[in-house]
C-alpha positions as CSV (number, residue, x, y, z in Angstrom):
1,M,44.2,42.4,14.8
2,R,45.8,39.0,15.0
3,R,49.2,38.5,13.4
4,F,50.5,35.2,12.2
5,A,54.2,34.3,12.3
6,K,56.0,34.6,9.0
7,P,58.0,31.7,7.8
8,T,61.6,32.1,8.5
9,S,62.7,31.5,4.9
10,P,61.2,31.1,1.4
11,T,62.3,27.4,1.5
12,V,60.1,26.7,4.6
13,L,57.1,28.3,2.9
14,A,57.7,26.2,-0.3
15,V,58.0,23.0,1.6
16,S,54.9,23.7,3.7
17,L,52.9,24.5,0.5
18,A,54.1,21.4,-1.3
19,A,53.2,19.2,1.7
20,C,49.6,20.6,1.6
21,L,49.2,20.1,-2.1
22,T,50.6,16.5,-2.2
23,A,49.1,15.2,1.1
24,P,46.4,12.6,0.5
25,L,42.9,13.8,1.5
26,A,41.4,12.3,4.6
27,P,39.0,9.5,3.7
28,A,35.4,10.3,4.1
29,A,33.7,8.8,7.1
30,A,32.7,5.3,6.4
31,A,29.0,4.8,5.8
32,P,27.3,2.3,8.1
33,A,26.8,-1.2,6.6
34,S,24.6,-4.1,7.5
35,P,25.8,-6.5,10.1
36,H,26.6,-8.9,7.3
37,G,28.8,-6.5,5.2
38,H,26.1,-5.4,2.8
39,P,27.0,-1.9,1.4
40,A,25.3,1.0,3.1
41,R,22.2,2.4,1.4
42,A,19.1,4.2,2.4
43,A,16.5,1.7,3.5
44,K,13.5,1.7,1.1
45,A,11.5,-0.9,2.9
46,A,7.9,-1.3,1.7
47,V,5.2,-2.3,4.2
48,T,4.1,-5.9,4.1
49,D,0.7,-6.3,5.7
50,I,-0.7,-9.8,6.6
51,R,-4.4,-9.5,6.0
52,E,-5.4,-13.1,6.3
53,V,-4.1,-16.2,8.1
54,V,-5.1,-19.7,7.1
55,N,-4.4,-22.5,9.5
56,Q,-4.3,-25.8,7.6
57,T,-2.9,-27.7,10.6
58,S,-4.7,-29.9,13.1
59,Q,-3.4,-27.7,15.9
60,Y,-4.4,-24.4,17.4
61,L,-2.5,-21.4,16.0
62,T,-1.5,-18.0,17.3
63,V,0.4,-15.4,15.3
64,H,2.1,-13.0,17.7
65,K,4.1,-9.9,16.8
66,G,7.0,-9.1,19.2
67,E,7.1,-5.5,18.3
68,G,4.1,-3.9,20.0
69,S,2.8,-7.3,21.3
70,Q,0.1,-7.5,18.6
71,V,-1.8,-10.8,18.2
72,F,-3.4,-11.4,14.8
73,A,-7.2,-11.2,15.1
74,Q,-6.8,-11.1,18.9
75,K,-7.5,-14.8,19.2
76,T,-6.2,-18.3,18.6
77,L,-7.2,-19.9,15.3
78,D,-8.9,-23.2,15.5
79,P,-7.4,-26.1,13.5
80,N,-8.3,-25.9,9.7
81,S,-9.7,-22.4,9.9
82,R,-9.0,-18.9,8.7
83,T,-9.4,-15.3,9.9
84,T,-8.8,-11.8,8.6
85,D,-7.2,-8.8,10.3
86,S,-4.1,-6.6,9.7
87,M,-0.6,-7.1,11.0
88,W,2.5,-5.4,9.5
89,I,5.5,-7.6,9.3
90,P,8.3,-5.9,11.3
91,W,11.6,-5.1,9.7
92,V,14.6,-6.8,11.2
93,G,18.2,-6.0,10.3
94,N,20.3,-8.0,12.8
95,E,20.4,-10.6,15.5
96,N,19.6,-8.0,18.2
97,E,16.2,-7.1,16.6
98,M,14.8,-10.6,16.4
99,D,12.5,-10.0,19.3
100,K,10.4,-7.7,17.0
101,S,9.6,-10.6,14.6
102,I,6.4,-12.5,14.4
103,D,6.3,-15.8,16.3
104,V,4.0,-18.5,14.9
105,N,2.7,-20.6,17.8
106,L,1.4,-24.1,16.9
107,G,-0.1,-25.7,19.9
108,L,2.5,-25.0,22.7
109,T,5.6,-24.6,20.5
110,V,7.0,-21.8,18.3
111,P,8.4,-23.6,15.3
112,Y,9.6,-20.3,13.6
113,W,9.7,-16.5,13.5
114,I,8.8,-14.4,10.5
115,F,10.2,-10.9,9.7
116,Q,11.0,-8.6,6.7
117,D,14.7,-8.4,6.0
118,Y,15.6,-4.7,6.4
119,W,18.7,-5.1,4.2
120,N,17.1,-6.9,1.3
121,G,16.2,-4.4,-1.5
122,S,13.3,-6.5,-2.6
123,N,11.6,-6.4,0.8
124,Q,12.0,-10.1,1.3
125,I,10.0,-11.9,4.0
126,K,12.1,-14.5,5.8
127,F,11.7,-17.0,8.6
128,S,14.0,-18.6,11.2
129,K,13.5,-21.9,13.0
130,N,16.0,-21.0,15.7
131,H,15.3,-17.2,16.3
132,S,18.4,-16.2,14.3
133,Y,18.6,-13.5,11.7
134,R,21.7,-15.1,10.2
135,D,20.1,-18.5,9.8
136,S,16.9,-17.2,8.2
137,V,15.6,-18.3,4.8
138,P,12.9,-16.8,2.5
139,V,9.3,-17.8,3.2
140,P,8.1,-19.8,0.3
141,G,5.6,-18.1,-2.1
142,S,5.1,-14.4,-2.8
143,N,7.8,-13.2,-0.3
144,T,8.9,-9.9,-1.9
145,G,7.6,-6.5,-2.9
146,G,5.6,-5.6,0.2
147,G,1.8,-5.2,0.0
148,R,-1.1,-7.3,1.3
149,K,-0.4,-11.0,1.9
150,R,-2.1,-14.1,3.0
151,L,-0.1,-16.3,5.4
152,T,-0.9,-19.9,5.2
153,I,0.4,-22.4,7.7
154,R,0.3,-25.6,5.7
155,P,-0.6,-29.1,7.1
156,D,3.1,-29.8,7.8
157,G,3.4,-26.5,9.8
158,S,5.5,-24.7,7.2
159,P,4.6,-21.1,6.2
160,Y,3.5,-19.9,2.7
161,L,2.8,-16.4,1.5
162,E,0.4,-15.3,-1.3
163,S,-0.2,-11.7,-2.5
164,I,-3.9,-10.6,-2.2
165,N,-5.8,-7.4,-3.1
């Protein structure tokens, strides 16, 4: 049987007990936050599935997903054409994950990258012209809520999203 040392006096015991009762509690471990200071929360990201791509430009178009190296419809879209397939838009939550995003290739250039913002509670689809999470902006059109979408690359090369059934 293990014995514990007795306090040498009632005063030592009273001071020790008082210190335990008045000491502040240790703070709980800080929950992780987004790289931009968003409060921590469980991700509730909905899947956004591009089901159709419309190329309204006069250039050849390729839609390539960095995560898994998937190419939409496994081909390059001719100018002023459309095709159907299925490509989930990847979730990106910081600068280090930008290689997962979808790059849109017009001719021989990549004018922007598209991704779903992991930290946005409305499942917002964003794009970046310089491959930067911080500098991204929402894709015009139906860019929230997940679900099936049509990605249109307009004549000026800009992206536009529409919800489809």
